[in-house]
KERO-91838 format. One record per residue (C-alpha): x, y, z. Coordinates in Angstrom, 1 decimal, m for minus. Example, Ala and Ser with C-alpha at 12.3 -4.5 7.8 and 13.67 -1.06 7.14 Angstrom:
<recs>
@X = 12.3 Y = m4.5 Z = 7.8 $
@X = 13.7 Y = m1.1 Z = 7.1 $
</recs>
This chain:
<recs>
@X = 39.7 Y = 29.4 Z = 19.4 $
@X = 37.3 Y = 30.4 Z = 22.2 $
@X = 35.2 Y = 32.3 Z = 19.6 $
@X = 35.0 Y = 29.3 Z = 17.4 $
@X = 33.9 Y = 27.0 Z = 20.2 $
@X = 31.3 Y = 29.6 Z = 21.3 $
@X = 30.0 Y = 29.8 Z = 17.7 $
@X = 29.7 Y = 26.1 Z = 17.5 $
@X = 27.9 Y = 25.9 Z = 20.8 $
@X = 25.5 Y = 28.7 Z = 19.9 $
@X = 24.7 Y = 27.1 Z = 16.5 $
@X = 24.7 Y = 23.5 Z = 17.6 $
@X = 22.1 Y = 22.4 Z = 15.1 $
@X = 24.1 Y = 23.7 Z = 12.1 $
@X = 27.3 Y = 22.4 Z = 13.6 $
@X = 25.8 Y = 18.9 Z = 14.0 $
@X = 24.5 Y = 18.9 Z = 10.4 $
@X = 27.8 Y = 20.1 Z = 9.0 $
@X = 29.7 Y = 17.5 Z = 11.0 $
@X = 27.4 Y = 14.7 Z = 9.6 $
@X = 27.7 Y = 16.1 Z = 6.1 $
@X = 31.5 Y = 16.3 Z = 6.4 $
@X = 31.7 Y = 12.7 Z = 7.7 $
@X = 29.5 Y = 11.4 Z = 4.9 $
@X = 31.5 Y = 13.2 Z = 2.3 $
@X = 34.7 Y = 11.9 Z = 3.7 $
@X = 33.4 Y = 8.3 Z = 3.7 $
@X = 32.1 Y = 8.7 Z = 0.1 $
@X = 35.5 Y = 10.0 Z = m1.1 $
@X = 37.4 Y = 7.2 Z = 0.7 $
@X = 35.0 Y = 4.7 Z = m1.0 $
@X = 35.8 Y = 6.2 Z = m4.4 $
@X = 39.5 Y = 6.1 Z = m3.6 $
@X = 39.3 Y = 2.4 Z = m2.7 $
@X = 37.4 Y = 1.7 Z = m6.0 $
@X = 40.1 Y = 3.4 Z = m8.0 $
@X = 42.7 Y = 1.2 Z = m6.3 $
@X = 40.7 Y = m1.9 Z = m7.1 $
@X = 40.5 Y = m0.8 Z = m10.8 $
@X = 44.2 Y = m0.1 Z = m10.9 $
@X = 45.2 Y = m3.5 Z = m9.5 $
@X = 42.8 Y = m5.3 Z = m11.9 $
@X = 44.3 Y = m3.4 Z = m14.9 $
@X = 47.8 Y = m4.3 Z = m13.8 $
@X = 46.8 Y = m8.0 Z = m13.6 $
@X = 45.2 Y = m7.7 Z = m17.1 $
@X = 48.3 Y = m6.1 Z = m18.5 $
@X = 50.3 Y = m9.1 Z = m17.6 $
@X = 48.1 Y = m11.2 Z = m19.9 $
@X = 48.4 Y = m8.6 Z = m22.6 $
@X = 52.3 Y = m8.6 Z = m22.4 $
@X = 52.6 Y = m12.3 Z = m23.1 $
@X = 54.4 Y = m13.1 Z = m26.3 $
@X = 52.5 Y = m15.0 Z = m29.0 $
@X = 53.8 Y = m16.4 Z = m32.3 $
@X = 53.6 Y = m14.0 Z = m35.3 $
@X = 51.4 Y = m16.5 Z = m37.2 $
@X = 48.9 Y = m16.8 Z = m34.4 $
@X = 45.9 Y = m14.3 Z = m34.7 $
@X = 44.6 Y = m12.4 Z = m31.7 $
@X = 41.7 Y = m14.0 Z = m29.9 $
@X = 38.4 Y = m12.4 Z = m30.9 $
@X = 36.0 Y = m11.5 Z = m28.1 $
@X = 32.4 Y = m10.4 Z = m28.8 $
@X = 30.8 Y = m8.5 Z = m26.0 $
@X = 27.0 Y = m8.2 Z = m25.9 $
@X = 26.3 Y = m5.2 Z = m23.7 $
@X = 22.8 Y = m4.2 Z = m22.5 $
@X = 23.2 Y = m0.5 Z = m21.5 $
@X = 19.6 Y = m0.5 Z = m20.1 $
@X = 20.5 Y = m3.0 Z = m17.4 $
@X = 20.7 Y = m1.9 Z = m13.7 $
@X = 18.3 Y = 1.0 Z = m14.4 $
@X = 20.4 Y = 2.4 Z = m17.3 $
@X = 23.8 Y = 2.3 Z = m15.3 $
@X = 25.2 Y = m0.8 Z = m17.0 $
@X = 26.9 Y = 1.1 Z = m19.8 $
@X = 28.8 Y = 3.3 Z = m17.5 $
@X = 29.7 Y = 0.4 Z = m15.2 $
@X = 31.1 Y = m1.5 Z = m18.1 $
@X = 33.2 Y = 1.4 Z = m19.5 $
@X = 34.7 Y = 2.2 Z = m16.1 $
@X = 35.3 Y = m1.3 Z = m14.7 $
@X = 35.4 Y = m4.0 Z = m17.4 $
@X = 36.3 Y = m2.3 Z = m20.7 $
@X = 39.9 Y = m1.3 Z = m19.6 $
@X = 40.6 Y = m4.8 Z = m18.4 $
@X = 39.5 Y = m6.4 Z = m21.7 $
@X = 41.4 Y = m3.9 Z = m23.9 $
@X = 44.6 Y = m4.4 Z = m21.8 $
@X = 44.4 Y = m8.2 Z = m22.0 $
@X = 45.4 Y = m8.4 Z = m25.6 $
@X = 42.0 Y = m9.6 Z = m26.9 $
@X = 40.5 Y = m8.2 Z = m30.1 $
@X = 37.3 Y = m6.9 Z = m28.5 $
@X = 34.1 Y = m6.0 Z = m30.3 $
@X = 31.4 Y = m4.5 Z = m28.2 $
@X = 27.8 Y = m4.9 Z = m29.5 $
@X = 25.3 Y = m2.7 Z = m27.7 $
@X = 21.6 Y = m3.8 Z = m27.7 $
@X = 19.0 Y = m1.1 Z = m28.2 $
@X = 15.8 Y = m3.0 Z = m27.5 $
@X = 14.5 Y = m6.1 Z = m25.9 $
@X = 15.1 Y = m9.2 Z = m28.0 $
@X = 17.7 Y = m7.7 Z = m30.2 $
@X = 20.5 Y = m9.9 Z = m28.9 $
@X = 18.6 Y = m13.0 Z = m30.2 $
@X = 18.6 Y = m11.5 Z = m33.7 $
@X = 22.2 Y = m10.4 Z = m33.6 $
@X = 23.3 Y = m13.9 Z = m32.5 $
@X = 21.8 Y = m15.3 Z = m35.7 $
@X = 24.2 Y = m13.0 Z = m37.8 $
@X = 27.3 Y = m13.4 Z = m35.6 $
@X = 30.4 Y = m14.4 Z = m37.4 $
@X = 33.1 Y = m16.6 Z = m35.9 $
@X = 34.5 Y = m15.6 Z = m32.5 $
@X = 36.7 Y = m17.1 Z = m29.9 $
@X = 34.8 Y = m15.8 Z = m26.9 $
@X = 31.3 Y = m14.6 Z = m26.2 $
@X = 31.0 Y = m12.2 Z = m23.2 $
@X = 27.6 Y = m11.2 Z = m21.8 $
@X = 27.5 Y = m7.9 Z = m20.0 $
@X = 24.2 Y = m7.4 Z = m18.3 $
@X = 21.7 Y = m9.3 Z = m16.1 $
@X = 19.6 Y = m12.4 Z = m16.2 $
@X = 17.6 Y = m11.1 Z = m19.1 $
@X = 20.6 Y = m10.5 Z = m21.3 $
@X = 22.0 Y = m14.0 Z = m20.5 $
@X = 18.7 Y = m15.6 Z = m21.4 $
@X = 18.5 Y = m13.6 Z = m24.8 $
@X = 22.1 Y = m14.5 Z = m25.8 $
@X = 21.9 Y = m18.2 Z = m25.1 $
@X = 18.5 Y = m18.4 Z = m26.8 $
@X = 19.9 Y = m16.7 Z = m29.9 $
@X = 23.0 Y = m18.9 Z = m29.8 $
@X = 21.1 Y = m22.2 Z = m29.4 $
@X = 18.6 Y = m21.3 Z = m32.1 $
@X = 21.3 Y = m21.1 Z = m34.7 $
@X = 21.4 Y = m23.8 Z = m37.4 $
@X = 25.0 Y = m24.4 Z = m36.5 $
@X = 24.5 Y = m24.3 Z = m32.8 $
@X = 26.4 Y = m27.6 Z = m32.3 $
@X = 29.6 Y = m25.8 Z = m33.2 $
@X = 28.8 Y = m22.4 Z = m31.7 $
@X = 27.7 Y = m23.9 Z = m28.4 $
@X = 31.3 Y = m25.0 Z = m27.8 $
@X = 32.5 Y = m21.4 Z = m27.7 $
@X = 33.2 Y = m20.4 Z = m24.1 $
@X = 31.0 Y = m17.7 Z = m22.6 $
@X = 31.9 Y = m15.1 Z = m20.1 $
@X = 29.4 Y = m13.3 Z = m17.9 $
@X = 30.0 Y = m9.8 Z = m16.5 $
@X = 27.2 Y = m9.1 Z = m13.9 $
@X = 25.8 Y = m5.6 Z = m14.5 $
@X = 22.1 Y = m6.2 Z = m14.1 $
@X = 19.7 Y = m5.9 Z = m11.2 $
@X = 19.4 Y = m9.7 Z = m11.0 $
@X = 22.5 Y = m11.8 Z = m11.8 $
@X = 21.7 Y = m15.4 Z = m10.7 $
@X = 24.7 Y = m16.9 Z = m12.4 $
@X = 27.2 Y = m14.8 Z = m10.5 $
@X = 26.5 Y = m16.8 Z = m7.3 $
@X = 27.8 Y = m19.9 Z = m9.1 $
@X = 30.6 Y = m18.4 Z = m11.1 $
@X = 32.2 Y = m15.9 Z = m8.8 $
@X = 32.9 Y = m15.3 Z = m5.0 $
@X = 30.4 Y = m13.2 Z = m3.2 $
@X = 31.4 Y = m9.6 Z = m2.8 $
@X = 29.5 Y = m6.6 Z = m1.3 $
@X = 31.6 Y = m4.2 Z = m3.4 $
@X = 30.2 Y = m3.8 Z = m6.9 $
@X = 33.5 Y = m2.7 Z = m8.5 $
@X = 35.4 Y = m5.7 Z = m7.1 $
@X = 32.6 Y = m8.0 Z = m8.2 $
@X = 32.8 Y = m6.7 Z = m11.8 $
@X = 36.6 Y = m6.7 Z = m12.0 $
@X = 36.8 Y = m10.2 Z = m10.5 $
@X = 34.3 Y = m11.5 Z = m13.2 $
@X = 36.2 Y = m9.8 Z = m16.0 $
@X = 39.6 Y = m11.2 Z = m14.8 $
@X = 38.0 Y = m14.7 Z = m14.5 $
@X = 37.5 Y = m14.6 Z = m18.3 $
@X = 41.2 Y = m13.9 Z = m18.9 $
@X = 42.2 Y = m16.8 Z = m16.5 $
@X = 40.5 Y = m19.2 Z = m18.7 $
@X = 38.9 Y = m21.6 Z = m16.2 $
@X = 35.5 Y = m22.9 Z = m17.3 $
@X = 32.6 Y = m25.0 Z = m15.9 $
@X = 29.9 Y = m26.8 Z = m17.9 $
@X = 26.4 Y = m25.5 Z = m17.2 $
@X = 23.0 Y = m27.2 Z = m17.9 $
@X = 20.4 Y = m25.5 Z = m20.0 $
@X = 16.7 Y = m25.9 Z = m20.1 $
@X = 14.9 Y = m26.0 Z = m23.5 $
@X = 11.4 Y = m24.7 Z = m23.1 $
@X = 9.1 Y = m25.1 Z = m26.1 $
@X = 5.5 Y = m24.2 Z = m26.5 $
@X = 3.1 Y = m25.7 Z = m29.0 $
@X = 3.8 Y = m23.1 Z = m31.7 $
@X = 6.5 Y = m20.9 Z = m30.5 $
@X = 10.2 Y = m21.2 Z = m31.1 $
@X = 12.1 Y = m22.7 Z = m28.1 $
@X = 13.4 Y = m20.5 Z = m25.3 $
@X = 16.5 Y = m21.5 Z = m23.4 $
@X = 17.2 Y = m20.9 Z = m19.7 $
@X = 20.2 Y = m21.5 Z = m17.4 $
@X = 18.3 Y = m21.0 Z = m14.1 $
@X = 14.7 Y = m22.2 Z = m14.6 $
@X = 11.0 Y = m21.6 Z = m15.0 $
@X = 8.6 Y = m20.4 Z = m12.3 $
@X = 4.8 Y = m20.3 Z = m12.3 $
@X = 2.7 Y = m19.3 Z = m9.4 $
@X = 1.7 Y = m16.7 Z = m6.7 $
@X = 5.2 Y = m15.9 Z = m5.4 $
@X = 6.4 Y = m14.9 Z = m8.9 $
@X = 3.3 Y = m12.9 Z = m9.6 $
@X = 3.9 Y = m11.0 Z = m6.3 $
@X = 7.5 Y = m10.3 Z = m7.0 $
@X = 6.6 Y = m8.6 Z = m10.3 $
@X = 4.7 Y = m6.0 Z = m8.4 $
@X = 7.4 Y = m5.2 Z = m5.8 $
@X = 8.6 Y = m2.1 Z = m7.8 $
@X = 5.1 Y = m0.6 Z = m7.5 $
@X = 5.7 Y = m0.1 Z = m3.7 $
@X = 9.1 Y = 1.6 Z = m4.1 $
@X = 7.9 Y = 4.3 Z = m1.7 $
@X = 7.8 Y = 1.9 Z = 1.2 $
@X = 11.6 Y = 1.3 Z = 1.0 $
@X = 12.8 Y = m1.9 Z = 2.7 $
@X = 9.1 Y = m2.9 Z = 3.4 $
@X = 8.2 Y = m3.0 Z = m0.3 $
@X = 8.8 Y = m6.8 Z = m0.7 $
@X = 6.6 Y = m7.7 Z = 2.3 $
@X = 4.0 Y = m5.2 Z = 1.1 $
@X = 3.8 Y = m6.7 Z = m2.4 $
@X = 3.2 Y = m10.2 Z = m0.9 $
@X = 0.8 Y = m8.9 Z = 1.8 $
@X = m1.5 Y = m7.2 Z = m0.7 $
@X = m1.4 Y = m10.3 Z = m2.9 $
@X = m3.1 Y = m12.2 Z = m0.1 $
@X = m6.2 Y = m10.0 Z = m0.7 $
@X = m7.0 Y = m12.1 Z = m3.7 $
@X = m9.0 Y = m15.4 Z = m3.5 $
@X = m7.3 Y = m17.6 Z = m0.9 $
@X = m5.8 Y = m20.1 Z = m1.0 $
@X = m4.4 Y = m19.3 Z = m4.4 $
@X = m4.3 Y = m22.5 Z = m6.5 $
@X = m2.6 Y = m23.2 Z = m9.8 $
@X = m3.8 Y = m26.4 Z = m11.4 $
@X = m2.1 Y = m28.4 Z = m14.1 $
@X = m1.1 Y = m31.9 Z = m15.3 $
@X = 2.6 Y = m32.9 Z = m15.4 $
@X = 4.2 Y = m35.7 Z = m17.3 $
@X = 7.9 Y = m36.4 Z = m16.7 $
@X = 10.8 Y = m38.8 Z = m17.3 $
@X = 13.4 Y = m39.6 Z = m14.5 $
@X = 17.1 Y = m38.7 Z = m14.4 $
@X = 19.4 Y = m40.0 Z = m17.1 $
@X = 22.9 Y = m41.4 Z = m16.6 $
@X = 25.7 Y = m38.9 Z = m17.3 $
@X = 28.1 Y = m39.9 Z = m20.1 $
@X = 31.8 Y = m39.4 Z = m19.8 $
@X = 32.9 Y = m35.8 Z = m20.6 $
@X = 34.3 Y = m35.4 Z = m24.0 $
@X = 37.8 Y = m33.7 Z = m24.3 $
@X = 37.7 Y = m30.1 Z = m25.1 $
@X = 38.6 Y = m29.3 Z = m28.7 $
@X = 38.7 Y = m25.9 Z = m30.4 $
@X = 35.9 Y = m25.8 Z = m33.0 $
@X = 37.4 Y = m25.7 Z = m36.5 $
@X = 35.3 Y = m23.5 Z = m38.8 $
@X = 34.9 Y = m24.8 Z = m42.4 $
@X = 35.6 Y = m22.7 Z = m45.4 $
@X = 33.0 Y = m20.2 Z = m46.7 $
@X = 31.9 Y = m22.3 Z = m49.7 $
@X = 31.3 Y = m25.3 Z = m47.4 $
@X = 29.2 Y = m23.1 Z = m45.0 $
@X = 27.2 Y = m21.7 Z = m47.9 $
@X = 26.6 Y = m25.2 Z = m49.3 $
@X = 25.4 Y = m26.4 Z = m45.9 $
@X = 23.0 Y = m23.5 Z = m45.5 $
@X = 21.5 Y = m24.0 Z = m48.9 $
@X = 21.2 Y = m27.8 Z = m48.3 $
@X = 19.5 Y = m27.3 Z = m45.0 $
@X = 17.1 Y = m24.7 Z = m46.5 $
@X = 16.0 Y = m26.7 Z = m49.5 $
@X = 16.1 Y = m30.2 Z = m48.1 $
@X = 13.0 Y = m31.9 Z = m46.9 $
@X = 12.3 Y = m32.0 Z = m43.1 $
@X = 13.9 Y = m35.0 Z = m41.5 $
@X = 11.8 Y = m37.6 Z = m39.8 $
@X = 11.0 Y = m37.0 Z = m36.2 $
@X = 13.3 Y = m38.7 Z = m33.7 $
@X = 11.9 Y = m41.8 Z = m32.0 $
@X = 9.7 Y = m40.7 Z = m29.1 $
@X = 9.8 Y = m42.2 Z = m25.7 $
@X = 6.9 Y = m44.7 Z = m25.2 $
@X = 3.9 Y = m43.2 Z = m23.5 $
@X = 3.9 Y = m45.7 Z = m20.7 $
@X = 7.4 Y = m44.7 Z = m19.6 $
@X = 6.2 Y = m41.2 Z = m18.6 $
@X = 5.1 Y = m40.6 Z = m15.0 $
@X = 1.8 Y = m38.7 Z = m14.8 $
@X = 0.8 Y = m36.3 Z = m12.1 $
@X = m2.2 Y = m34.0 Z = m11.4 $
@X = m1.1 Y = m31.0 Z = m9.3 $
@X = m2.7 Y = m28.1 Z = m7.5 $
@X = 0.0 Y = m25.8 Z = m6.1 $
@X = 0.7 Y = m22.3 Z = m5.0 $
@X = 3.9 Y = m22.3 Z = m7.1 $
@X = 5.7 Y = m24.6 Z = m9.5 $
@X = 9.3 Y = m24.3 Z = m10.3 $
@X = 11.5 Y = m26.2 Z = m12.7 $
@X = 15.2 Y = m25.4 Z = m12.1 $
@X = 18.6 Y = m26.5 Z = m13.3 $
@X = 21.3 Y = m27.6 Z = m10.8 $
@X = 23.6 Y = m24.7 Z = m11.8 $
@X = 23.0 Y = m23.0 Z = m8.5 $
@X = 24.4 Y = m26.0 Z = m6.6 $
@X = 26.8 Y = m27.2 Z = m9.2 $
@X = 28.3 Y = m30.7 Z = m8.7 $
@X = 31.1 Y = m31.4 Z = m11.3 $
@X = 31.3 Y = m35.1 Z = m10.3 $
@X = 27.6 Y = m36.2 Z = m10.3 $
@X = 26.8 Y = m39.3 Z = m12.3 $
@X = 23.2 Y = m38.4 Z = m13.2 $
@X = 21.7 Y = m35.5 Z = m15.1 $
@X = 18.4 Y = m34.0 Z = m14.0 $
@X = 16.5 Y = m30.9 Z = m13.3 $
@X = 14.6 Y = m30.1 Z = m10.0 $
@X = 10.8 Y = m29.8 Z = m10.1 $
@X = 9.4 Y = m28.3 Z = m6.9 $
@X = 5.6 Y = m28.4 Z = m6.3 $
@X = 4.8 Y = m26.3 Z = m3.3 $
@X = 1.8 Y = m27.2 Z = m1.1 $
@X = m1.2 Y = m24.9 Z = m1.6 $
@X = m2.1 Y = m25.0 Z = 2.1 $
@X = 0.0 Y = m22.0 Z = 3.1 $
@X = m1.2 Y = m19.4 Z = 5.5 $
@X = m1.1 Y = m15.7 Z = 4.6 $
@X = 1.6 Y = m15.1 Z = 7.2 $
@X = 3.8 Y = m17.9 Z = 5.8 $
@X = 3.2 Y = m16.6 Z = 2.3 $
@X = 4.6 Y = m13.1 Z = 3.2 $
@X = 7.5 Y = m14.5 Z = 5.1 $
@X = 8.4 Y = m17.1 Z = 2.5 $
@X = 8.0 Y = m14.6 Z = m0.3 $
@X = 10.8 Y = m12.5 Z = 1.1 $
@X = 13.1 Y = m15.6 Z = 1.1 $
@X = 12.2 Y = m16.4 Z = m2.5 $
@X = 13.4 Y = m12.9 Z = m3.6 $
@X = 16.9 Y = m14.0 Z = m2.6 $
@X = 16.6 Y = m17.6 Z = m3.7 $
@X = 13.8 Y = m17.8 Z = m6.4 $
@X = 14.0 Y = m21.6 Z = m6.8 $
@X = 14.2 Y = m22.6 Z = m3.1 $
@X = 12.0 Y = m25.6 Z = m2.3 $
@X = 10.4 Y = m25.2 Z = 1.2 $
@X = 9.8 Y = m28.2 Z = 3.5 $
@X = 6.5 Y = m29.9 Z = 2.7 $
@X = 6.9 Y = m29.5 Z = m1.0 $
@X = 6.9 Y = m32.3 Z = m3.5 $
@X = 10.3 Y = m32.7 Z = m5.1 $
@X = 10.9 Y = m34.5 Z = m8.4 $
@X = 14.0 Y = m35.1 Z = m10.4 $
@X = 13.4 Y = m35.3 Z = m14.1 $
@X = 15.3 Y = m35.1 Z = m17.4 $
@X = 12.2 Y = m34.0 Z = m19.4 $
@X = 8.7 Y = m32.9 Z = m18.6 $
@X = 5.5 Y = m31.7 Z = m20.2 $
@X = 3.4 Y = m29.2 Z = m18.4 $
@X = m0.3 Y = m29.2 Z = m19.5 $
@X = m2.4 Y = m26.2 Z = m18.4 $
@X = m6.2 Y = m26.1 Z = m18.3 $
@X = m7.8 Y = m24.2 Z = m21.2 $
@X = m8.2 Y = m20.5 Z = m20.5 $
@X = m5.4 Y = m20.4 Z = m17.9 $
@X = m4.1 Y = m16.8 Z = m17.5 $
@X = m0.9 Y = m15.5 Z = m15.9 $
@X = 2.7 Y = m15.6 Z = m16.8 $
@X = 5.8 Y = m17.8 Z = m16.5 $
@X = 9.1 Y = m16.4 Z = m15.2 $
@X = 11.9 Y = m17.8 Z = m17.3 $
@X = 15.2 Y = m16.6 Z = m16.0 $
@X = 13.4 Y = m13.6 Z = m14.5 $
@X = 11.9 Y = m12.7 Z = m17.9 $
@X = 8.1 Y = m12.8 Z = m18.3 $
@X = 6.4 Y = m15.1 Z = m20.9 $
@X = 2.8 Y = m16.0 Z = m21.4 $
@X = 1.7 Y = m19.1 Z = m19.6 $
@X = 0.9 Y = m21.9 Z = m22.0 $
@X = 1.4 Y = m25.7 Z = m22.3 $
@X = 5.2 Y = m26.3 Z = m22.6 $
@X = 7.7 Y = m29.1 Z = m22.9 $
@X = 10.9 Y = m28.6 Z = m20.8 $
@X = 13.9 Y = m30.6 Z = m21.8 $
@X = 17.2 Y = m30.7 Z = m20.0 $
@X = 20.4 Y = m30.1 Z = m22.1 $
@X = 23.1 Y = m31.3 Z = m19.7 $
@X = 26.4 Y = m29.6 Z = m19.8 $
@X = 25.4 Y = m27.7 Z = m22.9 $
@X = 27.4 Y = m24.5 Z = m22.4 $
@X = 30.7 Y = m23.7 Z = m20.9 $
@X = 31.0 Y = m20.5 Z = m18.8 $
@X = 34.2 Y = m18.9 Z = m17.4 $
@X = 34.4 Y = m19.0 Z = m13.7 $
@X = 36.7 Y = m17.8 Z = m11.0 $
@X = 39.4 Y = m20.5 Z = m10.3 $
@X = 38.6 Y = m20.3 Z = m6.6 $
@X = 35.0 Y = m21.3 Z = m7.2 $
@X = 36.0 Y = m24.2 Z = m9.4 $
@X = 38.4 Y = m25.4 Z = m6.7 $
@X = 35.6 Y = m25.2 Z = m4.0 $
@X = 33.3 Y = m27.3 Z = m6.2 $
@X = 36.0 Y = m30.0 Z = m6.6 $
@X = 36.7 Y = m30.0 Z = m2.9 $
@X = 33.1 Y = m30.2 Z = m2.0 $
@X = 32.7 Y = m33.1 Z = m4.4 $
@X = 35.6 Y = m35.0 Z = m2.8 $
@X = 34.3 Y = m34.5 Z = 0.7 $
</recs>
């Protein structure tokens, strides 16, 4: 024993390094053990759903999973197989996993998707945006939009998870909670934004649209990876070297909030026979275009010239209120008179909450708006954290368009907050 103590004292640097390495290794192994316990508990809970008896004449529920393996820097596939896939297979669902190979593939796959009882999105904000865009572009979207949607957060940015699931610092627990929420069956209606350019097909978003300097700076954060925790501030700091103040000028026309109609009772969509579907497809293909719907009178639109450092158009999904009586989206026009120090500080806040509206900003509640940009405007929009070319667009709110599975605890919190 004396020799061991003497050796440790004589080689104290190596001893210290070894002790630190041993402590880190023990902590890592303990974390892995805790993750395995979480997976086991989640699988046992899912097995209880799978063991439920169903009538022999009732078919298994079909669940179609759209998995983006490239999400979370290529780790999403492994995260899904280890944490979510066992739960889904034990639950008694007929699970079909569709892996996307390239950007935009999910939109095309949704056009060809056959009937399913559940749609599950496994990825990040980009995957959600692709799936709902493909879903709502379908000719029969009125039927398919009633299919409940589950979201398994596997991406780098998962904005919806803040609304649907409790916060968790443990990634394994967050994923298993989200997967179990799909089995429990509680859903909440979410608003959708329809964003349409002059010539392009519409794009759909559940979070919102951003255009401005903060968004442009966020895109460049990854370039400063070598600065570690300072990379966010560095990206915004170097953005201030451009012409200052940074102005984004446009014209905005908008309509105010609309009264919310009573919610219709949930009914399972009944799919017509094959010959009826073929007849409808052929009729819609060969028929003449229908007349345009009656437009709102021009004098009813509010008009506004704006010059801002950033404009955001966001749904109310982040702060969901199940009992509100009006439907609207939030338009935030931030003042351009921002100092460089405020820009760097506020930019770090916006990384955590992209659609925050700081004090001094002009806030508008609208159900529909038209954003007109000056000719030759450059730059990009951020639509649900996906980049699109900046162009004149019409943004229309589709209230309570889709139903997403949520954790029952979150739904209970929403109802309690509404009562209070």
